[in-house]
PyMOL Python script that loads the backbone (N, CA, C, O; Angstrom):
from pymol import cmd

cmd.read_pdbstr("""\
ATOM      1  N   MET A   1     236.930 258.813 -41.565  1.00  0.00           N
ATOM      2  CA  MET A   1     236.971 259.604 -40.356  1.00  0.00           C
ATOM      3  C   MET A   1     238.176 260.538 -40.467  1.00  0.00           C
ATOM      4  O   MET A   1     239.274 260.126 -40.841  1.00  0.00           O
ATOM      5  N   THR A   2     237.943 261.783 -40.136  1.00  0.00           N
ATOM      6  CA  THR A   2     239.038 262.744 -40.217  1.00  0.00           C
ATOM      7  C   THR A   2     240.007 262.568 -39.047  1.00  0.00           C
ATOM      8  O   THR A   2     239.671 261.952 -38.036  1.00  0.00           O
ATOM      9  N   ALA A   3     241.202 263.112 -39.201  1.00  0.00           N
ATOM     10  CA  ALA A   3     242.206 263.024 -38.141  1.00  0.00           C
ATOM     11  C   ALA A   3     241.725 263.736 -36.880  1.00  0.00           C
ATOM     12  O   ALA A   3     241.990 263.276 -35.769  1.00  0.00           O
ATOM     13  N   LEU A   4     241.028 264.842 -37.043  1.00  0.00           N
ATOM     14  CA  LEU A   4     240.528 265.581 -35.886  1.00  0.00           C
ATOM     15  C   LEU A   4     239.501 264.762 -35.110  1.00  0.00           C
ATOM     16  O   LEU A   4     239.535 264.725 -33.880  1.00  0.00           O
ATOM     17  N   VAL A   5     238.596 264.111 -35.821  1.00  0.00           N
ATOM     18  CA  VAL A   5     237.595 263.270 -35.159  1.00  0.00           C
ATOM     19  C   VAL A   5     238.278 262.112 -34.438  1.00  0.00           C
ATOM     20  O   VAL A   5     237.914 261.786 -33.308  1.00  0.00           O
ATOM     21  N   GLN A   6     239.256 261.494 -35.074  1.00  0.00           N
ATOM     22  CA  GLN A   6     239.985 260.394 -34.436  1.00  0.00           C
ATOM     23  C   GLN A   6     240.692 260.874 -33.182  1.00  0.00           C
ATOM     24  O   GLN A   6     240.711 260.177 -32.167  1.00  0.00           O
ATOM     25  N   GLU A   7     241.275 262.070 -33.249  1.00  0.00           N
ATOM     26  CA  GLU A   7     241.952 262.639 -32.082  1.00  0.00           C
ATOM     27  C   GLU A   7     240.960 262.875 -30.939  1.00  0.00           C
ATOM     28  O   GLU A   7     241.264 262.597 -29.779  1.00  0.00           O
ATOM     29  N   LEU A   8     239.771 263.391 -31.274  1.00  0.00           N
ATOM     30  CA  LEU A   8     238.744 263.597 -30.252  1.00  0.00           C
ATOM     31  C   LEU A   8     238.327 262.275 -29.609  1.00  0.00           C
ATOM     32  O   LEU A   8     238.154 262.203 -28.393  1.00  0.00           O
ATOM     33  N   LEU A   9     238.166 261.239 -30.417  1.00  0.00           N
ATOM     34  CA  LEU A   9     237.788 259.936 -29.884  1.00  0.00           C
ATOM     35  C   LEU A   9     238.895 259.352 -28.999  1.00  0.00           C
ATOM     36  O   LEU A   9     238.614 258.746 -27.965  1.00  0.00           O
ATOM     37  N   ASN A  10     240.133 259.536 -29.403  1.00  0.00           N
ATOM     38  CA  ASN A  10     241.248 259.065 -28.577  1.00  0.00           C
ATOM     39  C   ASN A  10     241.273 259.787 -27.237  1.00  0.00           C
ATOM     40  O   ASN A  10     241.519 259.176 -26.197  1.00  0.00           O
ATOM     41  N   THR A  11     241.018 261.084 -27.269  1.00  0.00           N
ATOM     42  CA  THR A  11     240.962 261.858 -26.032  1.00  0.00           C
ATOM     43  C   THR A  11     239.803 261.380 -25.174  1.00  0.00           C
ATOM     44  O   THR A  11     239.949 261.238 -23.960  1.00  0.00           O
ATOM     45  N   PHE A  12     238.663 261.131 -25.785  1.00  0.00           N
ATOM     46  CA  PHE A  12     237.494 260.629 -25.066  1.00  0.00           C
ATOM     47  C   PHE A  12     237.832 259.320 -24.350  1.00  0.00           C
ATOM     48  O   PHE A  12     237.436 259.116 -23.202  1.00  0.00           O
ATOM     49  N   ASP A  13     238.556 258.446 -25.022  1.00  0.00           N
ATOM     50  CA  ASP A  13     238.922 257.152 -24.435  1.00  0.00           C
ATOM     51  C   ASP A  13     239.811 257.299 -23.204  1.00  0.00           C
ATOM     52  O   ASP A  13     239.834 256.418 -22.345  1.00  0.00           O
ATOM     53  N   ARG A  14     240.534 258.399 -23.115  1.00  0.00           N
ATOM     54  CA  ARG A  14     241.423 258.619 -21.973  1.00  0.00           C
ATOM     55  C   ARG A  14     240.714 259.297 -20.786  1.00  0.00           C
ATOM     56  O   ARG A  14     241.307 259.421 -19.714  1.00  0.00           O
ATOM     57  N   LEU A  15     239.487 259.727 -20.955  1.00  0.00           N
ATOM     58  CA  LEU A  15     238.755 260.394 -19.878  1.00  0.00           C
ATOM     59  C   LEU A  15     238.297 259.399 -18.825  1.00  0.00           C
ATOM     60  O   LEU A  15     238.173 258.203 -19.087  1.00  0.00           O
ATOM     61  N   THR A  16     238.049 259.915 -17.635  1.00  0.00           N
ATOM     62  CA  THR A  16     237.446 259.086 -16.593  1.00  0.00           C
ATOM     63  C   THR A  16     235.975 258.868 -16.943  1.00  0.00           C
ATOM     64  O   THR A  16     235.437 259.549 -17.815  1.00  0.00           O
ATOM     65  N   ASP A  17     235.335 257.937 -16.277  1.00  0.00           N
ATOM     66  CA  ASP A  17     233.915 257.679 -16.541  1.00  0.00           C
ATOM     67  C   ASP A  17     233.066 258.919 -16.311  1.00  0.00           C
ATOM     68  O   ASP A  17     232.173 259.212 -17.107  1.00  0.00           O
ATOM     69  N   SER A  18     233.330 259.648 -15.239  1.00  0.00           N
ATOM     70  CA  SER A  18     232.520 260.843 -14.951  1.00  0.00           C
ATOM     71  C   SER A  18     232.759 261.931 -15.999  1.00  0.00           C
ATOM     72  O   SER A  18     231.827 262.647 -16.365  1.00  0.00           O
ATOM     73  N   GLU A  19     233.994 262.062 -16.487  1.00  0.00           N
ATOM     74  CA  GLU A  19     234.270 263.042 -17.543  1.00  0.00           C
ATOM     75  C   GLU A  19     233.595 262.643 -18.843  1.00  0.00           C
ATOM     76  O   GLU A  19     233.084 263.496 -19.568  1.00  0.00           O
ATOM     77  N   ARG A  20     233.589 261.346 -19.142  1.00  0.00           N
ATOM     78  CA  ARG A  20     232.905 260.866 -20.348  1.00  0.00           C
ATOM     79  C   ARG A  20     231.416 261.185 -20.288  1.00  0.00           C
ATOM     80  O   ARG A  20     230.832 261.658 -21.263  1.00  0.00           O
ATOM     81  N   LEU A  21     230.815 260.924 -19.146  1.00  0.00           N
ATOM     82  CA  LEU A  21     229.392 261.201 -18.985  1.00  0.00           C
ATOM     83  C   LEU A  21     229.111 262.689 -19.163  1.00  0.00           C
ATOM     84  O   LEU A  21     228.154 263.069 -19.838  1.00  0.00           O
ATOM     85  N   GLU A  22     229.938 263.519 -18.563  1.00  0.00           N
ATOM     86  CA  GLU A  22     229.773 264.969 -18.679  1.00  0.00           C
ATOM     87  C   GLU A  22     229.868 265.405 -20.141  1.00  0.00           C
ATOM     88  O   GLU A  22     229.066 266.217 -20.603  1.00  0.00           O
ATOM     89  N   LEU A  23     230.849 264.864 -20.868  1.00  0.00           N
ATOM     90  CA  LEU A  23     231.028 265.207 -22.270  1.00  0.00           C
ATOM     91  C   LEU A  23     229.853 264.741 -23.127  1.00  0.00           C
ATOM     92  O   LEU A  23     229.347 265.492 -23.961  1.00  0.00           O
ATOM     93  N   VAL A  24     229.427 263.511 -22.917  1.00  0.00           N
ATOM     94  CA  VAL A  24     228.311 262.963 -23.697  1.00  0.00           C
ATOM     95  C   VAL A  24     227.042 263.789 -23.475  1.00  0.00           C
ATOM     96  O   VAL A  24     226.321 264.094 -24.425  1.00  0.00           O
ATOM     97  N   LEU A  25     226.777 264.144 -22.238  1.00  0.00           N
ATOM     98  CA  LEU A  25     225.592 264.955 -21.952  1.00  0.00           C
ATOM     99  C   LEU A  25     225.661 266.306 -22.651  1.00  0.00           C
ATOM    100  O   LEU A  25     224.658 266.787 -23.181  1.00  0.00           O
ATOM    101  N   GLU A  26     226.830 266.913 -22.654  1.00  0.00           N
ATOM    102  CA  GLU A  26     226.988 268.214 -23.314  1.00  0.00           C
ATOM    103  C   GLU A  26     226.825 268.085 -24.832  1.00  0.00           C
ATOM    104  O   GLU A  26     226.196 268.935 -25.462  1.00  0.00           O
ATOM    105  N   ILE A  27     227.382 267.036 -25.412  1.00  0.00           N
ATOM    106  CA  ILE A  27     227.226 266.815 -26.857  1.00  0.00           C
ATOM    107  C   ILE A  27     225.764 266.591 -27.208  1.00  0.00           C
ATOM    108  O   ILE A  27     225.276 267.135 -28.198  1.00  0.00           O
ATOM    109  N   LEU A  28     225.062 265.798 -26.413  1.00  0.00           N
ATOM    110  CA  LEU A  28     223.639 265.568 -26.678  1.00  0.00           C
ATOM    111  C   LEU A  28     222.840 266.857 -26.609  1.00  0.00           C
ATOM    112  O   LEU A  28     221.961 267.086 -27.439  1.00  0.00           O
ATOM    113  N   LYS A  29     223.133 267.696 -25.637  1.00  0.00           N
ATOM    114  CA  LYS A  29     222.442 268.990 -25.527  1.00  0.00           C
ATOM    115  C   LYS A  29     222.651 269.825 -26.778  1.00  0.00           C
ATOM    116  O   LYS A  29     221.734 270.502 -27.242  1.00  0.00           O
ATOM    117  N   ARG A  30     223.851 269.775 -27.317  1.00  0.00           N
ATOM    118  CA  ARG A  30     224.186 270.612 -28.479  1.00  0.00           C
ATOM    119  C   ARG A  30     223.667 270.048 -29.791  1.00  0.00           C
ATOM    120  O   ARG A  30     223.547 270.784 -30.770  1.00  0.00           O
ATOM    121  N   THR A  31     223.360 268.766 -29.833  1.00  0.00           N
ATOM    122  CA  THR A  31     222.941 268.153 -31.099  1.00  0.00           C
ATOM    123  C   THR A  31     221.450 267.848 -31.176  1.00  0.00           C
ATOM    124  O   THR A  31     220.960 267.466 -32.238  1.00  0.00           O
ATOM    125  N   VAL A  32     220.729 268.007 -30.092  1.00  0.00           N
ATOM    126  CA  VAL A  32     219.328 267.608 -30.068  1.00  0.00           C
ATOM    127  C   VAL A  32     218.483 268.371 -31.090  1.00  0.00           C
ATOM    128  O   VAL A  32     217.498 267.832 -31.595  1.00  0.00           O
ATOM    129  N   ASP A  33     218.845 269.595 -31.395  1.00  0.00           N
ATOM    130  CA  ASP A  33     218.047 270.401 -32.316  1.00  0.00           C
ATOM    131  C   ASP A  33     218.593 270.451 -33.738  1.00  0.00           C
ATOM    132  O   ASP A  33     218.070 271.189 -34.573  1.00  0.00           O
ATOM    133  N   LEU A  34     219.639 269.676 -34.024  1.00  0.00           N
ATOM    134  CA  LEU A  34     220.177 269.663 -35.384  1.00  0.00           C
ATOM    135  C   LEU A  34     219.199 268.956 -36.318  1.00  0.00           C
ATOM    136  O   LEU A  34     218.525 268.002 -35.931  1.00  0.00           O
ATOM    137  N   ASP A  35     219.139 269.437 -37.534  1.00  0.00           N
ATOM    138  CA  ASP A  35     218.215 268.872 -38.517  1.00  0.00           C
ATOM    139  C   ASP A  35     218.976 267.901 -39.418  1.00  0.00           C
ATOM    140  O   ASP A  35     219.508 268.288 -40.459  1.00  0.00           O
ATOM    141  N   PHE A  36     219.019 266.629 -39.000  1.00  0.00           N
ATOM    142  CA  PHE A  36     219.700 265.607 -39.775  1.00  0.00           C
ATOM    143  C   PHE A  36     218.754 265.042 -40.832  1.00  0.00           C
ATOM    144  O   PHE A  36     217.561 264.887 -40.572  1.00  0.00           O
ATOM    145  N   PRO A  37     219.272 264.733 -42.021  1.00  0.00           N
ATOM    146  CA  PRO A  37     218.411 264.085 -43.028  1.00  0.00           C
ATOM    147  C   PRO A  37     218.084 262.669 -42.570  1.00  0.00           C
ATOM    148  O   PRO A  37     218.870 262.060 -41.844  1.00  0.00           O
ATOM    149  N   PRO A  38     216.942 262.138 -42.983  1.00  0.00           N
ATOM    150  CA  PRO A  38     216.594 260.771 -42.583  1.00  0.00           C
ATOM    151  C   PRO A  38     217.595 259.769 -43.165  1.00  0.00           C
ATOM    152  O   PRO A  38     218.139 259.970 -44.251  1.00  0.00           O
ATOM    153  N   LEU A  39     217.822 258.690 -42.418  1.00  0.00           N
ATOM    154  CA  LEU A  39     218.711 257.635 -42.901  1.00  0.00           C
ATOM    155  C   LEU A  39     218.006 256.802 -43.964  1.00  0.00           C
ATOM    156  O   LEU A  39     216.803 256.555 -43.882  1.00  0.00           O
ATOM    157  N   SER A  40     218.766 256.376 -44.951  1.00  0.00           N
ATOM    158  CA  SER A  40     218.206 255.494 -45.983  1.00  0.00           C
ATOM    159  C   SER A  40     218.088 254.081 -45.411  1.00  0.00           C
ATOM    160  O   SER A  40     218.694 253.759 -44.389  1.00  0.00           O
ATOM    161  N   ASP A  41     217.308 253.259 -46.076  1.00  0.00           N
ATOM    162  CA  ASP A  41     217.189 251.862 -45.660  1.00  0.00           C
ATOM    163  C   ASP A  41     218.552 251.180 -45.659  1.00  0.00           C
ATOM    164  O   ASP A  41     218.851 250.375 -44.778  1.00  0.00           O
ATOM    165  N   GLU A  42     219.377 251.507 -46.653  1.00  0.00           N
ATOM    166  CA  GLU A  42     220.713 250.910 -46.736  1.00  0.00           C
ATOM    167  C   GLU A  42     221.558 251.317 -45.528  1.00  0.00           C
ATOM    168  O   GLU A  42     222.268 250.487 -44.959  1.00  0.00           O
ATOM    169  N   ASP A  43     221.485 252.589 -45.135  1.00  0.00           N
ATOM    170  CA  ASP A  43     222.227 253.050 -43.960  1.00  0.00           C
ATOM    171  C   ASP A  43     221.766 252.319 -42.703  1.00  0.00           C
ATOM    172  O   ASP A  43     222.584 251.912 -41.877  1.00  0.00           O
ATOM    173  N   LEU A  44     220.469 252.157 -42.564  1.00  0.00           N
ATOM    174  CA  LEU A  44     219.932 251.471 -41.394  1.00  0.00           C
ATOM    175  C   LEU A  44     220.389 250.020 -41.343  1.00  0.00           C
ATOM    176  O   LEU A  44     220.757 249.517 -40.282  1.00  0.00           O
ATOM    177  N   VAL A  45     220.366 249.346 -42.497  1.00  0.00           N
ATOM    178  CA  VAL A  45     220.794 247.945 -42.560  1.00  0.00           C
ATOM    179  C   VAL A  45     222.280 247.830 -42.217  1.00  0.00           C
ATOM    180  O   VAL A  45     222.672 246.937 -41.466  1.00  0.00           O
ATOM    181  N   LEU A  46     223.108 248.723 -42.758  1.00  0.00           N
ATOM    182  CA  LEU A  46     224.538 248.674 -42.472  1.00  0.00           C
ATOM    183  C   LEU A  46     224.820 248.925 -40.992  1.00  0.00           C
ATOM    184  O   LEU A  46     225.675 248.266 -40.400  1.00  0.00           O
ATOM    185  N   ASN A  47     224.109 249.866 -40.402  1.00  0.00           N
ATOM    186  CA  ASN A  47     224.292 250.136 -38.972  1.00  0.00           C
ATOM    187  C   ASN A  47     223.835 248.962 -38.126  1.00  0.00           C
ATOM    188  O   ASN A  47     224.499 248.601 -37.155  1.00  0.00           O
ATOM    189  N   ALA A  48     222.711 248.364 -38.483  1.00  0.00           N
ATOM    190  CA  ALA A  48     222.207 247.211 -37.739  1.00  0.00           C
ATOM    191  C   ALA A  48     223.188 246.046 -37.853  1.00  0.00           C
ATOM    192  O   ALA A  48     223.468 245.359 -36.870  1.00  0.00           O
ATOM    193  N   GLU A  49     223.700 245.834 -39.050  1.00  0.00           N
ATOM    194  CA  GLU A  49     224.662 244.744 -39.250  1.00  0.00           C
ATOM    195  C   GLU A  49     225.901 244.963 -38.385  1.00  0.00           C
ATOM    196  O   GLU A  49     226.400 244.029 -37.757  1.00  0.00           O
ATOM    197  N   GLY A  50     226.388 246.185 -38.356  1.00  0.00           N
ATOM    198  CA  GLY A  50     227.553 246.495 -37.533  1.00  0.00           C
ATOM    199  C   GLY A  50     227.293 246.253 -36.056  1.00  0.00           C
ATOM    200  O   GLY A  50     228.153 245.727 -35.350  1.00  0.00           O
ATOM    201  N   LEU A  51     226.113 246.632 -35.587  1.00  0.00           N
ATOM    202  CA  LEU A  51     225.761 246.416 -34.188  1.00  0.00           C
ATOM    203  C   LEU A  51     225.681 244.931 -33.857  1.00  0.00           C
ATOM    204  O   LEU A  51     226.195 244.489 -32.830  1.00  0.00           O
ATOM    205  N   PHE A  52     225.037 244.168 -34.726  1.00  0.00           N
ATOM    206  CA  PHE A  52     224.906 242.734 -34.474  1.00  0.00           C
ATOM    207  C   PHE A  52     226.266 242.033 -34.492  1.00  0.00           C
ATOM    208  O   PHE A  52     226.514 241.140 -33.682  1.00  0.00           O
ATOM    209  N   LEU A  53     227.143 242.435 -35.413  1.00  0.00           N
ATOM    210  CA  LEU A  53     228.484 241.849 -35.443  1.00  0.00           C
ATOM    211  C   LEU A  53     229.244 242.181 -34.167  1.00  0.00           C
ATOM    212  O   LEU A  53     229.941 241.327 -33.619  1.00  0.00           O
ATOM    213  N   GLU A  54     229.117 243.405 -33.695  1.00  0.00           N
ATOM    214  CA  GLU A  54     229.769 243.808 -32.441  1.00  0.00           C
ATOM    215  C   GLU A  54     229.222 243.002 -31.264  1.00  0.00           C
ATOM    216  O   GLU A  54     229.986 242.547 -30.413  1.00  0.00           O
ATOM    217  N   LEU A  55     227.911 242.829 -31.216  1.00  0.00           N
ATOM    218  CA  LEU A  55     227.309 242.045 -30.136  1.00  0.00           C
ATOM    219  C   LEU A  55     227.757 240.589 -30.189  1.00  0.00           C
ATOM    220  O   LEU A  55     228.037 239.988 -29.152  1.00  0.00           O
ATOM    221  N   ASP A  56     227.827 240.024 -31.381  1.00  0.00           N
ATOM    222  CA  ASP A  56     228.315 238.643 -31.530  1.00  0.00           C
ATOM    223  C   ASP A  56     229.744 238.513 -31.028  1.00  0.00           C
ATOM    224  O   ASP A  56     230.093 237.541 -30.357  1.00  0.00           O
ATOM    225  N   GLU A  57     230.569 239.505 -31.360  1.00  0.00           N
ATOM    226  CA  GLU A  57     231.965 239.478 -30.913  1.00  0.00           C
ATOM    227  C   GLU A  57     232.056 239.562 -29.383  1.00  0.00           C
ATOM    228  O   GLU A  57     232.830 238.836 -28.759  1.00  0.00           O
ATOM    229  N   GLN A  58     231.262 240.450 -28.792  1.00  0.00           N
ATOM    230  CA  GLN A  58     231.259 240.581 -27.335  1.00  0.00           C
ATOM    231  C   GLN A  58     230.748 239.306 -26.680  1.00  0.00           C
ATOM    232  O   GLN A  58     231.283 238.870 -25.660  1.00  0.00           O
ATOM    233  N   GLU A  59     229.722 238.713 -27.258  1.00  0.00           N
ATOM    234  CA  GLU A  59     229.169 237.475 -26.702  1.00  0.00           C
ATOM    235  C   GLU A  59     230.204 236.361 -26.727  1.00  0.00           C
ATOM    236  O   GLU A  59     230.304 235.583 -25.778  1.00  0.00           O
ATOM    237  N   THR A  60     230.974 236.280 -27.805  1.00  0.00           N
ATOM    238  CA  THR A  60     232.021 235.271 -27.914  1.00  0.00           C
ATOM    239  C   THR A  60     233.094 235.473 -26.856  1.00  0.00           C
ATOM    240  O   THR A  60     233.631 234.500 -26.326  1.00  0.00           O
ATOM    241  N   MET A  61     233.413 236.725 -26.543  1.00  0.00           N
ATOM    242  CA  MET A  61     234.424 237.020 -25.530  1.00  0.00           C
ATOM    243  C   MET A  61     233.969 236.612 -24.141  1.00  0.00           C
ATOM    244  O   MET A  61     234.797 236.248 -23.306  1.00  0.00           O
ATOM    245  N   TYR A  62     232.663 236.664 -23.876  1.00  0.00           N
ATOM    246  CA  TYR A  62     232.144 236.371 -22.542  1.00  0.00           C
ATOM    247  C   TYR A  62     231.839 234.889 -22.322  1.00  0.00           C
ATOM    248  O   TYR A  62     231.529 234.480 -21.203  1.00  0.00           O
ATOM    249  N   GLU A  63     231.925 234.090 -23.372  1.00  0.00           N
ATOM    250  CA  GLU A  63     231.613 232.658 -23.231  1.00  0.00           C
ATOM    251  C   GLU A  63     232.788 231.882 -22.716  1.00  0.00           C
ATOM    252  O   GLU A  63     232.696 230.667 -22.540  1.00  0.00           O
TER     253      GLU A  63
END
""", "prot")
cmd.dss("prot")
cmd.show_as("cartoon", "prot")
cmd.util.cbc("prot")
cmd.orient("prot")
């Protein structure tokens, strides 16, 4: 992750909920027509694994 992207994410974390929603909606509007290459099976598996690990961690925190 580049320093600029990290800075944007840090700024996003400091926004209010309504500002976050406004930003996310604007980003989605701007990216909906981008032509992304399809994800490989390996990319999908890695993303799924990351999501499941995150969910397991959250579940452990709530128990």
